[in-house]
N, C-alpha and C positions, 0 to 999 in steps of 0.2 A: 461588531464583526469580530471574527477570530482569525488569527494568523497561524499558518502552518509552516514548519520548517523541516525539510527532509535532509537526511545526511546518510553517509555510508556507501554511496556509489563509488565506482572506480572501474579499473581494468582487471579482469580475471581470465584465466585460461579455462577452456571448456572442461567441465567436470568439477570445477572449483565451487566455492561458496562465497556469498556476501550476505551481510545483514544490514538492511535499511532501517532507519529510525525516523519517526515523525513525532514532533513535539508541538502541540497546539498551545496557543496563549489567548488571553482575552476572556475566557470562560473556563469553568471547571471541566477538565478533560473527560471525566466520567459522564458528562452530559451528551456525548457524541458517539454515534456509530461511525466507524472509520472504514474507508475503502482505499484500495490501491489500484491504480491504472498505469498503463504504459503506452508510449507512442514512439514507433520507429519512423525513420525518415520515409516520407511518401505514403504513410499509412494513417488510418484513423486511430483515435484513442481507443485502447482496448482494455476491457476489464481484466483484472488480475485476481483480486480477492477482496473480501470484506469481513469485518468482525463487528458483532453487535455491541451495543452500549454495555451490556452485562458482561461481555467477553465469553459467554457460554455458547454462542452460535457463530459459526464461520461458514463461508461459501467461497469456493474457488472455481476459476475457469478450468475447463478440462485440460488445457494446454500446460498448466502448472500443477495440477493436482498430483499429490504424492511427492513433489519436489519442493514446493514452497509452503511455508507455515506462517500464519498470522498469530500474534499474541499481543496482549496489552498489559501494561503495568501502571495502574492508576496512581500508585504511590510515587512513581517517577515521572508521571505525566507524559508517558511515551507509549507509542504503539510501534511494533516491530514487524518487519517482513523478512523472515529467514529464507534465503534462496540457496538451495543445494542442487548439485548435479546440473550446473548451468550449461546451457547450450548457446551456440552463436545466435540462434534465432530469438534468444531472450534479450539481445541487445536493443536498448531503447532508453528513452528518458522516462523515469518512473515518478509518478505523482501520487501524493497523499491527498485524500479528500475527506471532508467531515460532513455529517448530516446531523442537524440539531432538531429536527421535527419528526421524531420517530419514537416508537416504544423500545423497551429494553431488549427485545429479541430481533428487531428488524435488521436485515441485511439487503443491500441493493446492488445491482450490477450496471445500472444505467447512469452515465455521467450527469444527466440532468436531475437526478435525484439528490445530488450532493450540493451543499450550500457554499462550502469554502474549499479552496485549493491551495496547495503549496506551489512553489516555483519549479519543482522537479529536480531530480538528481540523475546524472548520466550513469548507466550501467553498460559496459562494453565487455563482451565475451569473445575472446579470440579463439580461433581454431588451431 
């Protein structure tokens, strides 16, 4: 198994920015495609974005496209979610997820496609 640890969440005013990080352990970081999901109180877990194992392919939910950016740094064993122009509706617990059974270009939006999950980090955007 692999363990994932998210960090970087917090409280920010609308229009502000946060950068979330996810660091996997237990296996080489470059072996995984990575996804980000979020879950607000009373709502289902929602896809945010994904980045392929190679880092050359990304996929974003329409709700965050143009505001959020995924990147990965294999040398630092870390994947990042840069969140700009934050809105109150972005408030949620954000989860990092990893897929270990894919090719180098794969990106997926369904939670069931991911094998490993972090514990989540809270992002709160005030109005």
